[in-house]
C-alpha positions as CSV (number, residue, x, y, z in Angstrom):
1,X,17.9,17.5,-33.5
2,X,19.2,15.1,-36.0
3,X,17.5,14.7,-39.2
4,X,15.9,11.2,-38.4
5,X,14.6,12.5,-34.8
6,X,13.0,15.4,-36.9
7,X,11.6,13.0,-39.1
8,X,10.2,11.1,-36.6
9,X,8.8,14.1,-34.9
10,X,7.2,15.9,-38.4
11,X,5.5,12.4,-38.9
12,X,4.0,12.6,-35.6
13,X,2.5,15.7,-36.2
14,X,1.5,14.8,-39.5
15,X,-1.0,11.9,-37.7
16,X,-2.3,14.0,-35.6
17,X,-3.4,16.4,-37.8
18,X,-4.7,13.7,-40.2
19,X,-6.6,12.4,-37.1
20,X,-8.1,15.9,-35.8
21,X,-6.3,16.3,-33.3
22,X,-4.8,20.1,-32.4
23,X,-1.2,19.8,-32.0
24,X,-0.1,21.5,-28.8
25,X,3.9,22.1,-28.3
26,X,5.6,19.3,-27.4
27,X,9.0,18.2,-26.5
28,X,10.2,15.0,-28.9
29,X,11.5,12.0,-27.3
30,X,12.8,8.8,-28.7
31,X,10.8,5.6,-28.2
32,X,12.4,2.9,-26.4
33,X,13.6,-0.5,-28.5
34,X,12.0,-3.3,-26.8
35,X,12.0,-7.0,-28.2
36,X,8.9,-8.4,-26.9
37,X,9.0,-12.7,-26.4
38,X,6.3,-14.0,-28.0
39,X,3.5,-15.0,-25.4
40,X,1.1,-17.8,-25.6
41,X,-2.6,-16.6,-25.5
42,X,-4.0,-16.2,-21.9
43,X,-7.0,-18.9,-21.2
44,X,-8.2,-17.4,-18.3
45,X,-9.3,-13.8,-17.1
46,X,-6.6,-13.6,-14.0
47,X,-4.9,-10.9,-12.5
48,X,-1.0,-10.5,-10.7
49,X,-1.3,-10.1,-7.5
50,X,0.8,-7.3,-5.7
51,X,3.0,-9.4,-3.2
52,X,2.5,-6.4,-0.8
53,X,-1.1,-6.1,-1.5
54,X,-3.3,-6.1,1.9
55,X,-6.5,-8.2,2.0
56,X,-9.7,-6.3,1.8
57,X,-11.2,-5.2,4.5
58,X,-14.7,-6.9,6.0
59,X,-16.5,-4.2,4.3
60,X,-15.0,-5.0,0.8
61,X,-15.5,-8.3,1.3
62,X,-19.3,-7.6,1.5
63,X,-19.4,-5.8,-0.9
64,X,-17.4,-8.1,-2.9
65,X,-20.2,-10.7,-2.4
66,X,-22.8,-8.5,-3.3
67,X,-21.4,-7.3,-6.5
68,X,-21.3,-11.3,-7.5
69,X,-24.7,-11.7,-6.5
70,X,-26.4,-8.4,-8.3
71,X,-23.9,-9.5,-11.0
72,X,-25.0,-12.9,-11.2
73,X,-29.1,-12.2,-10.8
74,X,-28.7,-9.9,-13.9
75,X,-30.5,-11.1,-16.8
76,X,-29.6,-8.4,-19.8
77,X,-27.7,-4.9,-19.9
78,X,-30.5,-2.8,-18.9
79,X,-31.0,-5.1,-15.5
80,X,-27.2,-5.1,-15.0
81,X,-26.9,-1.0,-15.4
82,X,-29.8,-0.9,-13.1
83,X,-28.1,-3.2,-10.7
84,X,-25.0,-1.0,-10.7
85,X,-26.8,2.3,-10.5
86,X,-28.4,1.0,-6.9
87,X,-25.0,-0.4,-5.9
88,X,-22.7,0.7,-2.9
89,X,-19.2,0.8,-4.1
90,X,-17.9,2.7,-0.7
91,X,-15.3,5.2,-1.6
92,X,-15.8,5.2,-5.8
93,X,-19.7,5.5,-5.6
94,X,-19.4,8.1,-2.4
95,X,-17.0,10.3,-4.3
96,X,-18.8,9.7,-8.0
97,X,-21.4,11.5,-9.3
98,X,-22.6,8.6,-11.1
99,X,-21.9,5.1,-12.6
100,X,-20.4,5.7,-16.0
101,X,-22.0,2.1,-17.3
102,X,-21.2,2.0,-21.2
103,X,-21.3,3.9,-24.6
104,X,-21.9,2.8,-28.0
105,X,-23.8,0.0,-29.6
106,X,-24.3,-2.8,-27.5
107,X,-25.1,-5.5,-30.4
108,X,-21.6,-4.5,-31.8
109,X,-19.2,-6.9,-32.3
110,X,-15.8,-4.9,-31.1
111,X,-15.8,-4.1,-27.2
112,X,-13.3,-1.6,-25.8
113,X,-12.5,-2.0,-21.9
114,X,-10.8,0.8,-20.5
115,X,-9.6,1.6,-16.9
116,X,-12.0,4.4,-14.9
117,X,-14.1,7.2,-16.1
118,X,-11.9,10.6,-15.9
119,X,-14.0,13.8,-14.6
120,X,-15.6,14.5,-18.4
121,X,-16.9,11.1,-18.4
122,X,-18.1,11.2,-14.6
123,X,-20.1,14.5,-15.4
124,X,-21.3,13.2,-19.0
125,X,-21.9,9.4,-17.7
126,X,-20.4,7.8,-20.7
127,X,-16.8,6.2,-20.8
128,X,-14.3,8.1,-23.4
129,X,-15.8,11.6,-23.9
130,X,-14.1,14.6,-24.1
131,X,-10.6,15.0,-25.9
132,X,-9.7,11.6,-25.0
133,X,-13.0,9.8,-26.5
134,X,-12.9,12.2,-29.7
135,X,-9.2,10.8,-30.2
136,X,-10.4,7.3,-29.6
137,X,-13.4,7.9,-32.3
138,X,-11.1,9.1,-34.8
139,X,-8.6,6.4,-34.3
140,X,-11.4,4.0,-35.1
141,X,-12.8,5.6,-37.6
142,X,-9.4,5.5,-39.4
143,X,-9.8,1.9,-39.8
144,X,-13.3,2.6,-40.6
145,X,-15.2,2.1,-37.6
146,X,-18.1,4.2,-36.5
147,X,-19.7,4.6,-33.1
148,X,-22.4,1.7,-34.6
149,X,-19.3,-1.0,-34.7
150,X,-18.0,-0.6,-31.0
151,X,-19.2,-0.6,-27.7
152,X,-17.1,0.6,-24.6
153,X,-17.3,-0.2,-21.0
154,X,-14.3,0.5,-18.6
155,X,-13.1,-2.1,-15.7
156,X,-13.9,0.3,-12.8
157,X,-17.7,2.3,-13.6
158,X,-17.0,5.1,-11.0
159,X,-14.6,8.2,-11.3
160,X,-11.9,7.1,-8.5
161,X,-11.1,10.3,-6.3
162,X,-8.7,12.8,-7.5
163,X,-9.0,10.8,-11.1
164,X,-6.2,8.1,-9.4
165,X,-5.8,4.9,-10.6
166,X,-8.0,2.7,-9.1
167,X,-6.9,0.0,-6.4
168,X,-6.6,-3.3,-6.6
169,X,-9.6,-4.1,-4.2
170,X,-11.8,-1.6,-6.4
171,X,-11.1,-3.6,-9.3
172,X,-11.8,-7.0,-7.6
173,X,-14.9,-5.5,-6.6
174,X,-16.3,-4.2,-10.1
175,X,-14.9,-7.5,-11.7
176,X,-18.4,-9.7,-11.5
177,X,-19.8,-6.3,-13.3
178,X,-17.2,-6.6,-15.7
179,X,-17.5,-10.2,-16.8
180,X,-20.9,-10.2,-16.6
181,X,-20.9,-7.2,-19.1
182,X,-18.8,-8.9,-21.2
183,X,-21.1,-12.1,-21.2
184,X,-24.2,-10.2,-21.7
185,X,-22.7,-7.7,-24.7
186,X,-20.9,-11.1,-26.5
187,X,-18.4,-9.5,-28.5
188,X,-16.7,-11.2,-31.2
189,X,-13.3,-9.4,-30.1
190,X,-12.2,-7.1,-27.8
191,X,-9.8,-4.1,-27.3
192,X,-7.8,-3.5,-23.9
193,X,-7.2,0.2,-23.5
194,X,-4.3,0.6,-21.3
195,X,-2.3,-0.9,-18.8
196,X,-4.6,-1.0,-16.1
197,X,-7.2,-2.6,-17.9
198,X,-4.4,-5.1,-19.2
199,X,-3.3,-6.4,-15.8
200,X,-6.9,-6.4,-14.4
201,X,-7.8,-8.7,-17.3
202,X,-4.9,-10.8,-18.0
203,X,-1.8,-12.0,-16.0
204,X,0.5,-9.5,-18.0
205,X,2.0,-6.6,-16.8
206,X,3.3,-3.7,-19.0
207,X,1.4,-2.1,-21.9
208,X,4.8,-1.4,-23.9
209,X,5.9,-4.7,-24.2
210,X,2.7,-6.3,-24.3
211,X,0.5,-3.9,-26.9
212,X,0.0,-5.6,-29.6
213,X,0.0,-9.3,-28.9
214,X,-3.4,-11.1,-29.1
215,X,-4.5,-12.6,-25.9
216,X,-7.6,-15.2,-25.4
217,X,-10.1,-14.4,-22.6
218,X,-12.0,-17.0,-21.2
219,X,-15.5,-15.3,-20.3
220,X,-18.2,-17.9,-18.7
221,X,-16.6,-20.7,-21.2
222,X,-16.0,-18.6,-24.3
223,X,-13.0,-17.8,-25.6
224,X,-12.8,-14.0,-27.0
225,X,-9.6,-12.7,-28.7
226,X,-8.5,-9.5,-26.9
227,X,-5.6,-7.1,-28.4
228,X,-4.0,-4.6,-25.6
229,X,-3.3,-1.2,-27.1
230,X,-2.1,2.0,-25.6
231,X,-4.9,4.1,-24.0
232,X,-5.6,7.1,-25.9
233,X,-4.9,9.6,-23.3
234,X,-1.4,7.8,-23.0
235,X,-1.0,8.4,-26.9
236,X,-1.9,12.0,-26.3
237,X,1.0,12.7,-24.4
238,X,3.5,10.3,-26.4
239,X,2.7,10.9,-30.2
240,X,5.6,9.4,-30.9
241,X,4.5,6.0,-30.2
242,X,1.6,6.7,-32.7
243,X,3.4,3.9,-35.7
244,X,3.1,1.4,-32.7
245,X,-0.7,1.9,-32.5
246,X,-1.2,2.2,-35.8
247,X,-0.2,-1.1,-36.1
248,X,-2.2,-2.6,-33.5
249,X,-5.2,-1.0,-35.3
250,X,-4.5,-2.6,-38.4
251,X,-4.3,-5.8,-36.5
252,X,-7.6,-5.1,-34.9
253,X,-9.1,-4.5,-38.3
254,X,-7.8,-7.8,-39.8
255,X,-9.2,-9.5,-36.7
256,X,-12.6,-7.9,-36.7
257,X,-13.1,-8.2,-40.6
258,X,-12.6,-12.0,-40.2
259,X,-15.8,-11.9,-37.7
260,X,-18.0,-10.6,-40.4
């Protein structure tokens, strides 16, 4: 191992320890150097459809229509949570323990949107719990944010069977709930955590080339600045990317401070 790689690895371990995360044995890996072209802010919340995606079945279409109706009728977060708790999400709700709605302060100016609940979240009924959640909390604490300063949800609110990624149809089915959730919470800034969330909320694909690039989400006619960042679970597997994550956190901190 040459000196530069050794220094990078040592720096990563130091950051983990500073964030309070145990450092299991890991092998080093050189981060790929990517040159990202500047992208214009996205004016709408769209997602690139896969060319081979299958059209939704009749039952899926019915669920999407029901989700839109329920979301539209919700006048506050309590009503939205109740509607989602009784919603038939098909395979998702059939295999999950419960609907995982949110965690944190709904009046916070920062909203964090992850991908889907994991096993720990399915049990606890809150997003970003367990090791990944504690790591996220420590990351945010590093820029001076406590659990009173952020509000967390996911693009999909049921734990997918086997912990797999949510399908395009499942994301589309949950989209009305997500958009209503953002509308009712009315955050000033959004943190998009992970590549699945990035693809669901914008027309961008690839978290490694798009992280740190501010986007603009149009939510019911209101523009909200949003920054994509690596998912905390991904960072736990790839600690050598901590420098990029830290730059994104500093950018988030600066934008968040501007909304005071």
